[in-house]
N, C-alpha and C positions, 0 to 999 in steps of 0.2 A: 407444704405448710400453709400457704395462702388459702388453698381450697378448703382445708380442714378448718381454718379459722372462720371462713365465711359460713360453712355449714353449722358450726357451733353457734355463731351469732344468729343464724336463721332460726335454729331451734329455740334459742333464748327469747327471740322476739315472739315466736308462736306461743311459748309458755307464758310470756308476759301478757300476751293478748287474752289468754284464757283467764289470767288472774284479774285483769282490769275490766273485763266485759261486764256491763250492767249499767244501772242508772243511779245517779247521786240522789240522796235524800237527806233528811235531817236526823236520821236514826242510825241504823246499822251501816248504811252506806254513806256516812258523813265524809265529805271531801277533806283530805289532809294535804298540807303543803310540805313537800320534801325539801331537803337542803339544796337540791339541784334545781329548784323552782318548778318541778313537775307536781301535778296533783293526782293522787290516787285515793280511792275510798278506804275507810277504816277496815271494812270486811276483807278486802283484798290484801291490805298491808298485814293484817293478822295472819292470813294464810301464807304470805310470802315470808314473814319473819319466822313462822313456825317451821318452814321447810328449809330455810337458808342459814339462820343465825347459829344454831347449836351453841358452841362456847365462845363464838367470836364477838357477840353483842352487836353485830351489824349485818346488813343485807344490801343487795344491789338494787338500784332503781329499775323497775321493769321496763322503763322507756329508754333511758340513756345509759344504763348499766353502771352508773356512778355509785361508789360505796357510800352507804347511808348509816350513820351511827344511831343506835336506838337510845333515846333518853331514859332516865331512871324510871319514869312512870310507864315505860313500854310504848308501843306504837300509838296508843290512845293519847299520850302526852305530846305527840307532834302537833304543831300549830295548825289551826283550821285554814282552809283556802278561802280567804275573804272574797276574792273575785268570783269564784264559783258559787258561793253562798248568795252573793248579790244577784247573780244571774238566775239562781233558783227562785229567789224572792220576786224578781221581775217576771219570770214565767208564771209564777203562781198568781201574781196580780193580774196578768193578762188573761189567764184562764177565768179568774173571777169576773173580769170585766165583760166577757162574752155573754150576751143575753140572747139566748135562742128563743125567748118568748117576748111577746109584745108588752111594753111597759104599761099600756092602757088596758089591753085585754089580756089578763094574766094567763089564761088558758089557751090563747091563740098563738100558734107557732109562726115564727117569722119565715118568710119565703124570699128567694133571691131570683131576680130576672137576669139571665145571662145576656139577653138582647139589649136591655136598657142599662145593665150594670147597676141595678138598684135593689136595695133591701126594703121590703114592705110587708105590711099586714093587710090581709084581704078585707078586714073589717074597717081599717082606717083609710085605706086607699081606694079611691074611685077611679073612673076612667077605664082604660084598656085592661088594667090588671084586675079589675073587678067585674069586667064584662066577659062572660063566658064565650060570647061569639067572637070577640077579638083576641081573647087570651091565647087562642091556639096559634096565633102568629108569633108569640113570644115563647122562649124557652125558660120555663120556671122550675126551679128545684128547691128543696128545703135548704134553709140557711146553714144548717149544720153540715150538710154535704158540700155546700159551697166553701165553707171554711176549710173542710178537709182537702178539697181540691186545691184551694189557694195555698194551703200548707205544703201540699205535694209539689206544686209549681215552685214555691219558694225554696223547698229543699232541693229540687232539681237544679234550679239556677245557682244555689249555693254550692252544690257539688260541682257544677260546671265551672264556677269561678275558682273553686279549690283546685280542680284539675288543671286549669290554665295557669294558676299561680305555681302549682307544682312543676309544670313544664318550664315555666320561666325560671324557677329556682334551679332546676336541673341544668338549664342552659347557662345560667350565670355561674353555677358551680363548676360546670365543665370548662367555661372560659377562665375561671380563676385557677383551676388546676393546670390548664395550659400555660397561664401566665406564670405560675410557680415553676413549672418545668422550664420555661424560657429563662426565668430568672436564674435558676440553678445552672443552666447551660452557659449563660453569660458570665456568672461568677467563676465557673470552672475555666472558661476560656481566658478570663482576666488573670486568674491565678497561674494558669499554664504559661501565658505570654510573659508575665513578669518573672516567673521562675526561669524561663529561657534567657531573659535579659540579665537576671542576676547571675546565672551560670556563666554567661559571656563576660560579664564584668569581673567575676571572680577569676576566670581564666586569664583575663588581661592583667589583673592585679598580680596573679602568681607569676606571670611572665616577666613583669617589671621587677618583682622581688628577686627572681632567679637571675635576671641580668645584673642587678646590683651585687648579688653574692658572687657571681662569676667575675665581675670586674674587680671586686675586692681581692678574691683569691689570686687572680692574675697579677695584680699589682704587688701583692705580698711576695709571690714567687719571684717576680723580677727583682724586687729589692734584695731578697736573700741571695740570689745568684750574683748580683752585682757586688755585694759585700764580700762574697767568697773570692771572686775574681780579684778584687782590689787587695785582699789579704795575700793572695799568692803573689801578686805583683810586688807587694811590699817586701815579702820575704826574698823574692828573686832579685829585685832591684834595690834592695836595702833601703827601703823607705824613700825612694826617689819621687814617688808619686803621692806623697802625703797631702799635698795641697788639693789633689782631686777628690780626696775623701771628704773634705769639708763642703764640697759642692756637688751633691748627688743630682743625677739627671732626672730622676723621677721625684714627684712630690705627693702630698697627701690630699690633693684636690679631688672631691667626689660630690656630685649633686644629681638630683632627679628633677628635671624641668618639665612642667606641664604647660608652660606658657609659650611654647614655640609656635603654636598655631591655635586656631579657634575650635579645636575638637570638643572641648567642654561645652561651648555655646551651641555647637551643632547637636551634641547629645541631648542637651536640655531642650532644644527646639524640636527635635524628633520625638522625644518622650512626651512633649506637650500635645502632640497630635497623634500619638500612638493609641489606637483603639477608639471606638465611638459607640456609645449606647444609644440605640434608636428605638422609638416607638411610633405607632401609627394611629391616626384617628380616622382612617379610611373606612367608609361604610359601603361594603361591596354592592349591596342591592341597588344603590343609586348611581353607581359608576356606569359610564357609557362608553362604548367603543364604536368608532365610525371609520369608514373607508376614505382614504385621501385619493381623490381623483377616480379614474376609471381602472377597474381591475383587468389587466391585460396579461395573457399568458406569455411566458418566455422572458419577461422583464421584471425588474424588482417592483413589487407593490408594497404598500404600507397601510397598516391599520393603527389608528391612534386611540389609545385608552386614556380617558380623562377620569381621574379619581376625585371624589368629593367626600365630605364628612357627613355626619348624620343630619345636620341642618341644611344640607344641600349646597354648602359653600365649597368652592373649588379648593383642592389641596395645593399648597405652594411648594411642598418638598416631596422628594421621592423616597426610595428605600423600601418600598413594598416588594414582597417576594413574588413578583409576577412571572408566570410561566406560560408559554404559548405552544400550541400544537395545532397543526392544520391537517385535516383528514377529509377525504372525499365523502360526500353524504350518501351516494347511491350504495345499495347493499352489495352489489357485485364487486365493488372496489374496496370493501372494508379490509380485505387481507393485504392490500397493497401498502407499501411503505408510506409513512406520512411525509408531507412536504417539508423540506428543510426551512426553518425560519429562525430568526434571532430577535431578541428583545433588548431595546436600548432604553435605559432610564434617563430621562431628560432632566431629572433632579428638580423639576418644577411642578410635580403632581401629574405629569403626563408620561406615557410610555409608548414607544414606537415599536411595532411588530413588523419586521421586514420578511418577505417571502417571495419565491418565484414559483408560479404554477406551471406544470409541464405542458398542459393542453388546455385549449379553450372549449367552451360549450358544456361546462359542467358546473355543479355547485359544490363548493367546499365549505367546511365548517372550521372556523377559527376558535379554538378553545383557550380562553385566558383564565388562568387560575390565580385567585386571590385568597387570603385567609378565609376559610369557611364557605367559599362560594366559587362556582365556576361560571364564567360568562362565555356564552357561545354566540358567535357572530357568523351568519350565513352569507356567503359571497357568491355571486354568479360571475364566473370568469368572462372576460371580454364584455362586461357590462357594469354600469355604475351602481345598480340596485337602489337608485334614489327614489323609485316609486313604490318600494315595498313597505308594508306596514310593520310596525313594531309596537306591540301592546296597544292595539286600538280598543277603546272602552265605551265610546258613545257615538251616536249619530243623530243628526238633525236634518230635516228637509225643508227648504223654503217653498211653501205652497204657491208662491207667486210665480216662480219660474222653474220649480222642481229641481233646483240645484241641491246636490247632496254634500253635506259637510261632516266629515268623519274626524273625530278627535283622536289623533295618532299620538297617544301619550308618550310612548317609548321614544319617539323622535321629537317630542316637544313642539308639535305643529298641528295644524288642521289641514287635512287633505280635502281639496275641493274636486268633486266629480260631477259628471253629467248624470242624467237620469238613467243612462245606459252603463254607468259606472266607468266612464272614460275619464282619465285624469286631466283636469284643467290646470291646476296650479296648487301651490302650497302656501298657507298663511302662517306667518310667525309673528310672535308678539311677546313682550316681557311677561305677561300673565300666564304664558304657556310654558315657561321655563321650569326646570326642576323635575320633569317627568312625573308630575303629581296632579295634573288636571283630570277630573273624573266625571264632569258633566258639561253638556253644551246645549244651548237652546237658541232659537231664532227670535230676535227682537225686532221692533219696528225700524231700528236704525242699523242693524247689523247682526253681530253674533255676541252671545254672552256665555262665558265659561266660569267654572268654579275650580279653584285650586285648593285642595284639602290641606296641603302643607303650609302654604302662606296664608290661608284663610281669607283670600281676597276674591271678590267677584269683579271680573273685568269685562267691559263691553267694548267691542272693537268693530271697525268696519270690515267688510269682506276682503279688504286689501291688507288688513293687519294693523291699521292705525288706531291707537287707543282713543276711545271717546270719553270714558270715565271708568273709575274703579272705586270700590268701597269695601269695607269690612264691618264686622259687628263684634263688640267685645264679648258677647255670649257664645260666639262660635267655638265649638270644640272639635267637631269632625264633620265639616260640610262635605257631602259626597255627591249630591246631584242637584240639578237646577232645572226650573221650568219657567216660562214667561207667558203670562196671560196678556196677549197683545191687545185685547179689547180695552183693558183698564191700564195696561202698562205695568202690571204687578210682576214682581220677580219673586219666585218661590224657591227657597233653599232648604233642602233636606239635610238635617244635621243628626248624625247617628249618636254623637256624644250626648246631645241634649234630648234625643228621642222625640223630635218634634219637627214641624215645618215652619220656618220663619217666612213671613210675607212682608216684602218691602215695596215701596212705590218706585217709580222710574228713576228717582234721584238717589235711591239707597236709604230712604228713611223708613224705619221699622213701623209697620202698621199693626200687625197682630201675629200670633203664632197659633198653630194647630197642633194640639196634643201636648203632652208633658211626659215626664219620666214614667214609663210603664205603658204608655198608650201604644207604642210600636215596639216591635222586637226586631232590631237590626234592619233599619230601613234600607231598601235596595234602590228604589227610584220613585220619582214623583212626576205626575203629568197633569194636563189641564183638559177637562171635558168640553163638549160643545157649548154648554151653558155656563162655563166658568167653574165647573165642579173641580174639586181637588182630589185626584185619584192617587192613592199611596199604596205601594207594594212592599210588604216585608215577607212574613210567612203566610200572609193572606192579602186580599185586596180590599181596601176600605175606601168609601166615597164620602166626601164632605162637601158642603155647600161652598159657594164662593166666599162666604163670610166666615167659614171655618166650622160650621155646625155639623155634627155627625149626621150622616144620612143612612148608610147601610153598609153591611159587609157584602161586597159584590160576589165574591167566590172564595170559599174556604175548603181546600181539598185535603188538608191534613199535613202529613209529613212531606218535607221538601221545601225548597226555597225558590222565590221568584227573583228575576233579574231586572232587565229593562222593561219599561211599560210605556205605552202610547195609546191614544184614543183617536180614531179616525172620524170623518165627518158623518158617518152613518151610525154613530153611537156604539161602535164596536171597540172593545178593549183588546189589544194585542200585547202579550206579555211573554217573556222567556221564562222557562221553568227548568229547574234541575232537581231530580229526585235523589233520594239517598243511595239508591242502587247505581247511580251514575247516568241514568237516561236523561237526555236533554232535548227539549223541543219548544215550539212556540204554540201557545194557546190563543184561541180567538173566542172571546166572551162577548156577551150582549150586555150593555150597560142598563138596558131598560127592563129585561126580564130575568137577569142573573143566570142565564143558561150558558153552557159550554157548546159552542157551535162546531168547532173542529180543532184538531191538533196538526201542526206541521212537523213531521219527523221524517225527513227524506232519507231514504236508504242510500241514495247516490251521493249525497252531500251532507253527511251527518254533522251536527253541531257539536262543538267541544268548548265548554265554558262560554255560552252565549251571554252577552251583557246588554248593551243598548240596542234599540231598534226604532224605526220610523217608517211611516207609510206614505205612499205616493197617492196622487189623485186617481190613478187608474187601478187601485186595489192591489198594489204590490207592496210587500214589506221588505225592507232592507235590514238585515240582522248583522250586528257586529259579533264575529266569532273570535273571542280573545284567545282561545286555546289553539286555534289554527292560524292566528295573525292574518285574518282576512275578513271580508264582508261578503254576505251571501244575499241573493235576491230571490224571493218566492212570490208566487201569486196566490192569494188567499180567498179571492171572491170572484 
């Protein structure tokens, strides 16, 4: 029955699509507003009414299937859709405002320069656009074609936004359905529990009533037997015992006492704590699990799961349905039985997972299941795993001593390495908390990081001591940072504002590069040898140190860039991911806009590369987020 209903609705939607396809206008396709708040053109409504009404005088909305009553004047008497009419008037005015011809030279068609992003008339404009020798360096197309392209881009972005909104709506609807299901289950459990309690109370009530009835019947029987005995004695002894008849040994006393103990108080106390409705604000994506101590085979080990809410605040209560499973990672051991483990709710937002590993020298995977997400923790037995990466996203190299600083976001720390990638120490700081730092740079006094969740820029020493921090009220989604050590300027790439904010060393705003529409999802920002501002999104653009546009360094088309850096030889190194999944490092020339080489090692393929930095001896260190590691290549 359910499948048949779905098929019928599908056919109804397809038929409705056939009816409502077309464009609105002010004549035959006049938009009409239905009682269900949907808008359908007059022509389509006429066809729908003719095919559905017959003798009923009503039809169903082709969009939501609600029953619509036809007014006396027919479908043409339905009220017009004022909102759609206003949109039509607005579109008509916009079409009239487009002037493809020059206002001064009526017969001269306007042109558009893609290089300069400028509309011009060849007769009005001098300079490079009027000079045939220099115009070849610019991409010039008719303004009408440019309008069409911009319309297509706008339509593409609108469709992309609609798609994302649809996905978000589906996710919210799915969560609401799950919430309704959980609500029904809770109500069912409450009803069942109290039905059981009511049955027990009714049973006890009936037992007390039966006891009263039995006592009454016993007393009545005893009284009757005693009377008969006394009468026989009277007849046999000729009324010698008449005095005893006036003083019967039994009496009419009967009572039901509930005050003998505190049973009622105990029942009331137990009923007050019977059952508990619990919800959770846990945001699984931000929860972190870490190992306590060293993982040693044969003895009990513990993994602690700390839960937080969406804002990154630690949860103070438990109750989440956490499940744990430990399995060997190696493929030859997949068929083996999982390691026994247990989960203890500490009722303070943390959960302890206890397990005993049978053998040393292997890596196991601890799978912690929360609502809608699975957290996997990889543990090496007989080792602490303290030097392993978790979600590294960015790297910076101090050119003075070639020390490597890797932003280990998953562990909320900075890992300090030698030039040969040997671990020196770990740096921790308040600005690194929340597992939400996305950018790191070297300053004159230490390290600078950006935290996209807290929207704070923090400068610290290489030992983790905070020097200063600041934020800016215009920040929406700060995702990367760079420092011009010559001037002490701090550059912050903000995806929400689609621009680069430039601050002085004390955090005072100086200027911004770009605005809404200048960039498309900024990936990273870097500083050139002469203070140039190099920005990577779907292409690579160069700006002067003052923020003036210089050139598009390299535009390869489809695909996205990741981290970007510039070495002392004016070479740009950038990570790139194509739509087909291929990932590699490009080496470009800042001076002549040419592609020198690509790093795509078959022995150590990259998976989701992000940040990168170069050493003085022409090696590049790439952060491989997909493999939770960093890799070092020689590129020159």
